[in-house]
C-alpha positions as CSV (number, residue, x, y, z in Angstrom):
1,M,70.7,189.0,148.3
2,K,71.2,185.4,148.5
3,P,72.2,183.3,151.3
4,E,75.4,182.0,152.1
5,N,76.9,179.4,153.6
6,S,79.0,180.8,156.3
7,I,82.0,178.0,156.2
8,T,81.9,177.3,152.1
9,G,81.5,180.8,150.8
10,V,79.0,179.0,148.4
11,S,75.3,180.0,148.2
12,R,72.2,177.8,148.8
13,R,70.2,178.1,146.2
14,T,73.3,176.8,143.6
15,G,72.3,173.1,144.7
16,N,75.7,172.1,144.8
17,D,75.6,171.9,148.5
18,G,73.2,169.1,149.2
19,M,75.0,167.1,146.4
20,S,78.6,167.6,148.3
21,K,77.0,166.9,151.4
22,R,75.6,163.3,149.9
23,L,78.8,162.5,148.4
24,A,80.5,162.6,151.5
25,I,78.2,160.7,153.0
26,A,78.5,158.3,150.3
27,M,81.9,158.1,150.5
28,I,82.7,158.0,154.3
29,V,80.1,155.9,155.7
30,P,81.5,152.7,153.8
31,A,85.0,153.5,155.0
32,L,83.9,153.5,158.6
33,V,81.7,150.7,158.2
34,L,84.4,148.1,156.9
35,S,87.7,149.6,158.6
36,A,87.1,147.1,161.5
37,C,86.7,144.2,159.5
38,Y,88.9,142.2,157.8
39,V,88.7,138.7,155.1
40,I,88.7,135.1,156.3
41,P,88.9,132.6,153.9
42,V,86.3,129.7,154.1
43,G,86.2,126.1,152.6
44,P,83.0,124.8,150.5
45,E,81.4,123.6,154.1
46,G,82.0,127.5,155.8
47,E,85.3,126.2,157.8
48,A,87.8,128.8,158.3
49,V,90.8,127.7,156.0
50,Y,93.0,129.4,158.1
51,T,92.6,129.8,162.0
52,L,95.7,131.8,164.0
53,G,98.2,132.0,161.1
54,V,97.9,127.7,161.2
55,P,96.3,126.2,157.9
56,Y,93.7,124.1,158.2
57,I,93.4,120.6,156.8
58,P,89.7,119.6,155.8
59,P,89.1,115.6,156.1
60,H,88.7,114.0,153.6
61,S,85.5,114.2,151.9
62,T,83.5,111.8,150.2
63,T,80.7,114.0,149.3
64,G,81.7,114.0,145.6
65,V,81.6,118.3,146.3
66,P,85.0,119.5,144.8
67,S,86.7,121.3,147.7
68,A,88.2,124.9,147.5
69,P,92.0,125.4,145.9
70,F,94.7,126.0,148.7
71,P,97.8,127.7,148.1
72,A,100.7,125.2,145.8
73,G,101.9,122.3,147.3
74,P,101.4,120.4,150.5
75,M,100.6,121.5,153.4
76,P,101.4,120.1,157.0
77,A,99.2,118.1,159.2
78,V,99.6,117.4,163.0
79,L,98.7,114.2,163.9
80,S,98.1,112.9,167.6
81,V,99.9,110.1,168.2
82,K,99.4,107.3,171.2
83,L,101.8,104.8,172.3
84,Y,100.5,101.7,174.2
85,P,102.6,99.5,176.4
86,A,103.5,96.4,174.6
87,N,105.6,94.7,178.0
88,D,106.1,95.3,181.7
89,L,108.2,97.9,181.7
90,A,105.8,100.0,179.7
91,N,102.7,99.3,181.5
92,Q,104.8,101.0,184.1
93,T,104.0,104.6,182.3
94,G,100.7,103.5,181.2
95,V,99.4,105.4,177.6
96,L,101.9,107.9,176.0
97,T,100.8,110.6,173.7
98,G,102.6,113.0,171.6
99,Q,102.5,114.5,168.1
100,V,103.8,113.9,164.6
101,T,103.8,116.9,161.9
102,N,103.9,115.0,158.5
103,M,105.3,117.6,156.2
104,M,103.7,115.6,153.3
105,T,107.1,114.9,152.1
106,G,108.2,111.5,153.4
107,K,109.3,113.3,156.5
108,G,108.1,115.1,159.4
109,R,108.7,116.2,163.1
110,F,107.9,113.5,165.5
111,S,107.6,114.2,170.2
112,F,105.7,113.4,173.1
113,N,106.7,113.1,176.7
114,Y,107.9,110.0,178.6
115,Q,108.7,109.9,182.3
116,G,108.7,114.1,182.8
117,E,111.3,114.1,179.5
118,T,110.0,115.9,176.4
119,L,111.6,113.6,173.4
120,V,112.1,114.7,170.0
121,G,112.9,113.9,166.8
122,E,111.9,112.9,162.7
123,A,109.6,110.3,161.2
124,T,111.0,109.3,157.5
125,R,109.6,106.9,155.0
126,V,111.7,104.5,153.8
127,A,112.8,104.8,150.2
128,N,111.1,102.7,147.7
129,D,108.0,102.6,150.0
130,E,105.9,105.0,150.5
131,R,103.9,103.7,153.7
132,R,106.5,102.4,155.8
133,G,108.5,104.8,158.1
134,V,110.9,105.2,160.4
135,A,111.2,107.8,163.5
136,S,114.0,108.7,166.1
137,A,113.0,110.7,169.5
138,Y,116.0,111.5,171.9
139,G,115.2,113.7,175.1
140,S,117.4,115.7,177.4
141,R,118.6,112.7,179.4
142,G,119.3,110.6,177.3
143,T,116.4,108.9,176.5
144,F,115.4,107.8,173.5
145,A,113.3,105.9,171.5
146,R,113.5,104.5,167.7
147,C,109.9,103.2,166.0
148,E,108.8,101.5,163.0
149,Y,105.6,102.2,161.3
150,Q,103.4,101.6,158.5
151,M,101.1,104.4,157.4
152,S,97.4,103.7,155.8
153,S,96.8,107.0,154.4
154,P,98.6,110.2,154.7
155,R,97.0,111.2,158.0
156,M,97.2,107.1,159.6
157,G,99.4,104.3,160.3
158,A,100.8,102.5,163.0
159,G,103.5,100.6,164.4
160,N,106.3,99.7,167.1
161,C,108.8,101.6,169.4
162,T,111.1,100.6,171.4
163,F,113.0,102.2,174.1
164,S,116.3,102.7,175.3
165,N,115.5,101.3,178.4
166,G,113.4,98.3,177.4
167,A,110.3,100.0,177.2
168,E,108.0,98.6,174.4
169,Y,105.2,100.3,173.1
170,Q,102.4,99.8,170.0
171,V,102.2,103.5,168.0
172,H,98.9,104.7,166.6
173,I,99.4,108.0,164.4
174,G,97.0,110.0,163.9
175,S,92.5,109.6,165.0
C-alpha cells in the first residue's frame, strides 16, 4: 500500500509533490518580495526625476554626458525671487523673497509677501524679445507691483519693481 498525502490524495512516490511545492514557492516568493516595491525614475547621476509628484529639473550640466529623456514638452521651473530695496521707502521693509514659476512658454506665475500681504500675478515675455519681460502682482488689500526684467537664461534674470506706494526694488530671479 502506498502512503498518500492526506490533503491532496497524491502518492508521495510519484515525485510530483516536491515539484509542486518548488513551483508554488517559485511563484509566491517573488510576489511577496516585490509587493511593497515601486519604481522611481532616476536621472543620469542617480537623482530622482520625480519627487512627491513634482518634476525634478536637473541643473545645467557641462560634463557632456547626455541627460535622461524627459516627457515631451518643456517642464515648468520654480525659481526663487529676491527683491532688494532701491529707495528709502523700500528700505523700511528690507529684502523681500518670493517665487516665480517659469512655465517655459513665455509666461510665468509670480508671488511674494509684502508687509503681511501676499501679492500674486503673472510674468510675461515681451513680444519680439524672448529675454525681456514684464510682471504684475496684486494683493487682496489693493497693493500692487509692476516689474520689468531681463532673463540671462531660462533660470536666471534681473530687473526692477515699483510698488503702488512708491517703494522701488531691484529684483533678482533664480539662484
